[in-house]
C-alpha positions as a Markdown table, in Angstrom:
| # | Residue | x | y | z |
|---|---|---|---|---|
| 1 | Met | 61.0 | -35.2 | 46.0 |
| 2 | Phe | 61.4 | -31.3 | 46.5 |
| 3 | Gln | 65.1 | -30.3 | 47.4 |
| 4 | Ser | 65.6 | -28.1 | 50.3 |
| 5 | Ile | 64.8 | -24.7 | 50.3 |
| 6 | Ile | 65.1 | -21.5 | 52.5 |
| 7 | Asp | 62.6 | -18.7 | 52.7 |
| 8 | Ala | 64.9 | -15.8 | 52.6 |
| 9 | His | 62.3 | -13.1 | 53.4 |
| 10 | Ile | 59.2 | -13.8 | 55.8 |
| 11 | His | 57.8 | -11.9 | 58.3 |
| 12 | Leu | 56.8 | -14.9 | 60.8 |
| 13 | Asp | 55.9 | -12.6 | 63.6 |
| 14 | Ala | 52.9 | -11.0 | 61.3 |
| 15 | Tyr | 51.1 | -14.3 | 61.2 |
| 16 | Lys | 48.5 | -15.2 | 63.5 |
| 17 | Ile | 49.9 | -17.4 | 66.5 |
| 18 | Gly | 47.7 | -20.7 | 64.9 |
| 19 | Glu | 49.2 | -20.1 | 61.4 |
| 20 | Arg | 52.7 | -19.5 | 62.6 |
| 21 | Gln | 52.3 | -22.7 | 64.4 |
| 22 | Arg | 51.6 | -24.4 | 61.3 |
| 23 | Leu | 53.9 | -23.1 | 59.2 |
| 24 | Leu | 56.4 | -24.1 | 61.7 |
| 25 | Lys | 54.9 | -27.8 | 61.9 |
| 26 | Glu | 54.8 | -28.1 | 58.2 |
| 27 | Met | 58.3 | -27.0 | 57.3 |
| 28 | Ser | 60.1 | -30.8 | 57.4 |
| 29 | Glu | 57.4 | -32.4 | 55.2 |
| 30 | Asn | 57.7 | -29.5 | 52.9 |
| 31 | Asn | 61.6 | -29.3 | 52.4 |
| 32 | Ile | 61.8 | -25.9 | 54.4 |
| 33 | Glu | 65.4 | -26.0 | 56.0 |
| 34 | Thr | 64.9 | -22.2 | 57.4 |
| 35 | Met | 62.8 | -19.1 | 57.3 |
| 36 | Ile | 64.2 | -15.9 | 57.8 |
| 37 | Thr | 61.9 | -13.5 | 59.5 |
| 38 | Val | 62.5 | -10.0 | 59.3 |
| 39 | Ser | 61.3 | -7.4 | 61.7 |
| 40 | Gln | 58.9 | -4.0 | 61.3 |
| 41 | Asn | 60.1 | -2.3 | 64.4 |
| 42 | Leu | 61.0 | -3.1 | 67.7 |
| 43 | Pro | 58.0 | -5.2 | 69.2 |
| 44 | Ser | 58.3 | -7.2 | 66.2 |
| 45 | Ala | 62.1 | -7.7 | 66.5 |
| 46 | Val | 61.7 | -9.0 | 70.2 |
| 47 | Ile | 59.0 | -11.3 | 68.8 |
| 48 | Asn | 61.4 | -12.6 | 66.0 |
| 49 | Leu | 64.3 | -13.0 | 68.5 |
| 50 | Ser | 62.0 | -14.8 | 70.8 |
| 51 | Met | 61.3 | -17.1 | 67.9 |
| 52 | Ala | 64.9 | -17.6 | 66.6 |
| 53 | Arg | 66.1 | -18.7 | 70.4 |
| 54 | Asn | 63.6 | -21.2 | 70.7 |
| 55 | Glu | 63.4 | -22.7 | 67.1 |
| 56 | Pro | 66.5 | -23.5 | 65.4 |
| 57 | Lys | 65.0 | -23.4 | 61.7 |
| 58 | Val | 64.1 | -19.5 | 62.4 |
| 59 | Lys | 66.7 | -17.0 | 61.8 |
| 60 | Ala | 66.0 | -13.4 | 62.8 |
| 61 | Ala | 66.9 | -10.0 | 61.3 |
| 62 | Phe | 66.4 | -6.9 | 63.2 |
| 63 | Gly | 65.4 | -3.4 | 61.7 |
| 64 | Phe | 62.6 | -0.7 | 61.0 |
| 65 | His | 60.4 | -1.4 | 57.9 |
| 66 | Pro | 60.3 | 2.1 | 56.1 |
| 67 | Glu | 56.6 | 1.7 | 55.2 |
| 68 | Gln | 55.0 | 3.5 | 58.4 |
| 69 | Pro | 55.4 | 6.8 | 60.5 |
| 70 | Leu | 59.0 | 7.7 | 61.7 |
| 71 | Pro | 59.9 | 6.2 | 64.6 |
| 72 | Lys | 61.0 | 7.9 | 67.8 |
| 73 | Glu | 64.4 | 8.2 | 68.6 |
| 74 | Thr | 64.2 | 6.2 | 71.5 |
| 75 | Glu | 63.1 | 3.4 | 69.4 |
| 76 | Ile | 66.0 | 3.4 | 67.1 |
| 77 | Glu | 68.1 | 3.4 | 69.9 |
| 78 | Ala | 66.4 | 0.4 | 71.6 |
| 79 | Leu | 66.9 | -1.0 | 68.1 |
| 80 | Lys | 70.5 | -0.6 | 68.1 |
| 81 | Leu | 71.2 | -2.1 | 71.6 |
| 82 | Leu | 68.9 | -5.3 | 70.5 |
| 83 | Met | 71.1 | -5.9 | 67.8 |
| 84 | Asn | 74.4 | -4.9 | 69.6 |
| 85 | His | 73.5 | -7.3 | 72.4 |
| 86 | Tyr | 72.1 | -10.3 | 70.4 |
| 87 | Gln | 74.3 | -10.3 | 67.6 |
| 88 | Glu | 74.7 | -13.9 | 67.9 |
| 89 | Asp | 70.8 | -14.6 | 67.5 |
| 90 | Met | 70.6 | -12.6 | 64.2 |
| 91 | Val | 71.5 | -12.8 | 60.9 |
| 92 | Ala | 71.0 | -9.4 | 59.3 |
| 93 | Val | 69.8 | -6.2 | 59.8 |
| 94 | Gly | 66.3 | -5.6 | 58.4 |
| 95 | Glu | 64.0 | -4.9 | 57.1 |
| 96 | Ile | 65.2 | -1.1 | 56.3 |
| 97 | Gly | 65.0 | 1.0 | 53.4 |
| 98 | Leu | 62.7 | 4.0 | 52.3 |
| 99 | Pro | 58.9 | 4.5 | 52.0 |
| 100 | Tyr | 57.9 | 4.3 | 48.4 |
| 101 | Tyr | 54.2 | 3.5 | 48.9 |
| 102 | Leu | 54.0 | 5.6 | 51.9 |
| 103 | Arg | 55.1 | 8.8 | 49.7 |
| 104 | Lys | 53.0 | 7.6 | 47.0 |
| 105 | Asp | 49.9 | 7.7 | 49.1 |
| 106 | Asn | 51.0 | 10.9 | 51.0 |
| 107 | Pro | 53.3 | 13.0 | 48.7 |
| 108 | Glu | 53.8 | 15.5 | 51.5 |
| 109 | Ile | 55.9 | 13.0 | 53.3 |
| 110 | Gln | 59.6 | 13.9 | 53.3 |
| 111 | Val | 62.1 | 11.2 | 52.4 |
| 112 | Glu | 65.3 | 12.8 | 54.1 |
| 113 | Pro | 64.2 | 11.9 | 57.6 |
| 114 | Tyr | 63.9 | 8.2 | 56.3 |
| 115 | Ile | 67.3 | 8.2 | 54.4 |
| 116 | Glu | 68.8 | 9.4 | 57.9 |
| 117 | Ile | 67.4 | 6.3 | 59.7 |
| 118 | Leu | 68.4 | 4.2 | 56.7 |
| 119 | Glu | 72.0 | 5.7 | 57.0 |
| 120 | Tyr | 71.8 | 5.1 | 60.9 |
| 121 | Phe | 71.0 | 1.2 | 60.3 |
| 122 | Leu | 73.6 | 0.9 | 57.4 |
| 123 | Gln | 76.2 | 1.8 | 59.9 |
| 124 | Ala | 74.9 | -0.2 | 62.9 |
| 125 | Ala | 75.3 | -3.1 | 60.4 |
| 126 | Asp | 78.8 | -2.5 | 59.0 |
| 127 | Ala | 79.8 | -2.1 | 62.9 |
| 128 | Ile | 78.4 | -5.7 | 63.7 |
| 129 | His | 79.6 | -7.0 | 60.2 |
| 130 | Lys | 76.0 | -8.1 | 59.3 |
| 131 | Pro | 73.9 | -8.2 | 55.9 |
| 132 | Val | 71.3 | -5.7 | 55.2 |
| 133 | Val | 67.9 | -6.4 | 54.0 |
| 134 | Leu | 66.3 | -3.8 | 51.9 |
| 135 | His | 63.0 | -2.5 | 51.0 |
| 136 | Ala | 64.3 | -0.3 | 48.1 |
| 137 | Ile | 61.9 | 0.0 | 44.7 |
| 138 | Tyr | 61.7 | 1.7 | 41.5 |
| 139 | Glu | 63.2 | 5.5 | 42.1 |
| 140 | Asp | 64.2 | 4.6 | 45.4 |
| 141 | Ala | 66.8 | 2.0 | 44.6 |
| 142 | Pro | 69.4 | 4.4 | 42.9 |
| 143 | Ile | 69.1 | 6.4 | 46.2 |
| 144 | Val | 69.9 | 3.2 | 48.2 |
| 145 | Cys | 72.5 | 1.8 | 46.1 |
| 146 | Ser | 74.4 | 5.4 | 46.6 |
| 147 | Leu | 74.0 | 5.1 | 50.1 |
| 148 | Leu | 75.4 | 1.5 | 50.1 |
| 149 | Glu | 78.4 | 2.7 | 48.1 |
| 150 | Lys | 78.9 | 5.5 | 50.5 |
| 151 | His | 78.9 | 3.3 | 53.3 |
| 152 | Asn | 80.8 | 0.4 | 51.6 |
| 153 | Ile | 78.4 | -2.3 | 52.1 |
| 154 | Lys | 79.0 | -4.9 | 50.3 |
| 155 | Lys | 76.3 | -7.7 | 51.4 |
| 156 | Ala | 72.7 | -6.0 | 50.4 |
| 157 | His | 69.7 | -7.8 | 49.9 |
| 158 | Phe | 66.8 | -6.1 | 47.9 |
| 159 | His | 63.9 | -8.1 | 48.6 |
| 160 | Trp | 60.8 | -8.2 | 45.9 |
| 161 | Phe | 62.5 | -5.9 | 43.7 |
| 162 | Lys | 61.2 | -3.8 | 41.0 |
| 163 | Gly | 63.1 | -1.1 | 38.9 |
| 164 | Asp | 64.7 | 0.4 | 36.0 |
| 165 | Thr | 67.3 | -1.4 | 33.7 |
| 166 | Lys | 70.1 | 1.1 | 34.6 |
| 167 | Thr | 69.6 | 0.3 | 38.5 |
| 168 | Val | 69.4 | -3.3 | 37.8 |
| 169 | Ser | 72.9 | -3.3 | 36.3 |
| 170 | Arg | 74.4 | -1.4 | 38.9 |
| 171 | Met | 73.1 | -3.7 | 41.5 |
| 172 | Ile | 74.5 | -6.5 | 39.4 |
| 173 | Gln | 77.8 | -4.9 | 39.1 |
| 174 | Asn | 77.8 | -4.0 | 42.8 |
| 175 | Gly | 77.1 | -7.8 | 43.6 |
| 176 | Tyr | 73.7 | -7.2 | 45.4 |
| 177 | Tyr | 71.2 | -9.9 | 45.4 |
| 178 | Ile | 67.7 | -10.3 | 44.9 |
| 179 | Ser | 65.0 | -12.5 | 46.1 |
| 180 | Ile | 62.3 | -13.7 | 44.2 |
| 181 | Thr | 58.4 | -14.0 | 45.5 |
| 182 | Pro | 55.9 | -16.3 | 44.2 |
| 183 | Asp | 54.3 | -13.7 | 41.8 |
| 184 | Val | 57.0 | -14.8 | 39.5 |
| 185 | Leu | 54.4 | -17.3 | 38.1 |
| 186 | Tyr | 52.3 | -14.6 | 36.6 |
| 187 | Glu | 53.9 | -11.2 | 37.1 |
| 188 | Glu | 55.8 | -10.2 | 33.7 |
| 189 | Glu | 57.7 | -7.6 | 35.4 |
| 190 | Ile | 59.5 | -10.3 | 37.8 |
| 191 | Gln | 59.8 | -12.7 | 35.1 |
| 192 | Gln | 61.6 | -10.5 | 33.3 |
| 193 | Leu | 64.0 | -9.4 | 36.2 |
| 194 | Val | 64.6 | -13.1 | 36.7 |
| 195 | Gly | 65.8 | -13.2 | 33.1 |
| 196 | Val | 68.3 | -10.7 | 33.3 |
| 197 | Tyr | 69.6 | -11.2 | 36.9 |
| 198 | Pro | 72.5 | -13.7 | 37.5 |
| 199 | Leu | 71.4 | -16.9 | 39.4 |
| 200 | Ser | 74.4 | -16.5 | 41.3 |
| 201 | Gln | 72.8 | -13.4 | 42.9 |
| 202 | Met | 69.5 | -14.5 | 44.0 |
| 203 | Met | 67.3 | -16.1 | 46.4 |
| 204 | Val | 63.8 | -16.8 | 46.8 |
| 205 | Glu | 61.0 | -15.5 | 49.3 |
| 206 | Thr | 57.5 | -15.3 | 49.9 |
| 207 | Asp | 57.4 | -11.7 | 51.9 |
| 208 | Gly | 54.3 | -13.8 | 53.9 |
| 209 | Pro | 51.9 | -13.3 | 55.1 |
| 210 | Trp | 51.5 | -11.0 | 52.1 |
| 211 | Pro | 49.0 | -12.7 | 49.9 |
| 212 | Phe | 49.5 | -13.7 | 46.4 |
| 213 | Glu | 47.1 | -14.0 | 43.1 |
| 214 | Gly | 47.0 | -16.6 | 40.4 |
| 215 | Val | 47.2 | -20.4 | 41.8 |
| 216 | Phe | 48.0 | -18.9 | 45.3 |
| 217 | Lys | 44.5 | -16.8 | 45.5 |
| 218 | Asn | 42.9 | -17.0 | 48.5 |
| 219 | Lys | 45.5 | -18.8 | 50.2 |
| 220 | Leu | 47.6 | -18.6 | 53.1 |
| 221 | Thr | 51.1 | -17.6 | 52.0 |
| 222 | His | 53.0 | -20.7 | 52.8 |
| 223 | Pro | 57.0 | -21.1 | 52.1 |
| 224 | Lys | 56.2 | -24.4 | 50.3 |
| 225 | Met | 55.1 | -22.0 | 47.5 |
| 226 | Ile | 58.7 | -21.4 | 47.0 |
| 227 | His | 58.8 | -24.7 | 45.1 |
| 228 | Gln | 56.8 | -23.5 | 42.5 |
| 229 | Ser | 58.7 | -20.2 | 42.0 |
| 230 | Ile | 61.9 | -22.3 | 41.8 |
| 231 | Lys | 60.4 | -24.3 | 39.0 |
| 232 | Lys | 59.3 | -21.3 | 37.2 |
| 233 | Ile | 63.0 | -19.7 | 37.8 |
| 234 | Ala | 64.4 | -22.9 | 36.3 |
| 235 | Glu | 62.0 | -22.7 | 33.3 |
| 236 | Ile | 63.0 | -18.9 | 32.6 |
| 237 | Lys | 66.7 | -19.6 | 33.1 |
| 238 | Gly | 66.7 | -22.7 | 30.9 |
| 239 | Glu | 68.6 | -24.5 | 33.5 |
| 240 | Lys | 67.9 | -28.0 | 35.2 |
| 241 | Leu | 65.4 | -27.7 | 38.1 |
| 242 | Glu | 67.8 | -29.6 | 40.5 |
| 243 | Asp | 70.9 | -27.1 | 39.8 |
| 244 | Val | 68.5 | -24.1 | 40.3 |
| 245 | Tyr | 67.4 | -25.5 | 43.6 |
| 246 | Lys | 71.1 | -26.2 | 44.7 |
| 247 | Lys | 72.4 | -22.7 | 43.4 |
| 248 | Leu | 69.3 | -20.9 | 45.5 |
| 249 | Tyr | 69.9 | -22.7 | 48.6 |
| 250 | Val | 73.7 | -22.1 | 48.6 |
| 251 | Asn | 73.3 | -18.6 | 47.7 |
| 252 | Thr | 71.2 | -17.9 | 50.8 |
| 253 | Arg | 73.3 | -20.1 | 52.8 |
| 254 | Asp | 76.4 | -18.1 | 51.9 |
| 255 | Phe | 74.9 | -14.6 | 52.1 |
| 256 | Tyr | 73.5 | -15.3 | 55.4 |
| 257 | Asp | 76.3 | -17.0 | 56.9 |
| 258 | Met | 74.3 | -20.0 | 58.2 |
């Protein structure tokens, strides 16, 4: 029997309504205790807030995903007001970070305005004593590490992380957490990261509805995929499966203060 799991990063609001209902209905039979649904923007945060208030197994994070055009100042202010007013209904500030892929597609995009927004949210998270969920990969990751250090943010979760060994060492030293996606079953880069990153600073996620390849090709991204991720993590780490289940579960519960 599978042990209990927590999906540490999913965009539940981005699923079609019928798919969302299916995931919620199938949580118990797949030993999915909690899904932490992160927000793309203000409308996304409003939907996630509603789900979190109506479904005890859903926990919400509010933020502005960086892989999109800059928001208006009014939207940022509204998000901050939402976070301040509904602190008890949120577990983190996220998803926030820097627009790596957006800048790859549009090199003329300047990163400085996104850094300014990120700092705004880091300060907001610090003010309400919430952890942050980060989209920060490759050369953006050292920039974000510096910002976390600047604002003395200790509880940082880098989801689906990819980066150089120097940055990985820095993140480990600073106590930052990462979460592993189902592509750990077939992506060597992710397998290598699992090999070097401490299990004590690791969680698991789907980032659904983002689709995966390999055994998951053409399948709806579902938190139950995490069971296969954990099996692979245990194999890479050379640890007992039940011990890895327990550690990842406790890590997530503790990090998000649930």
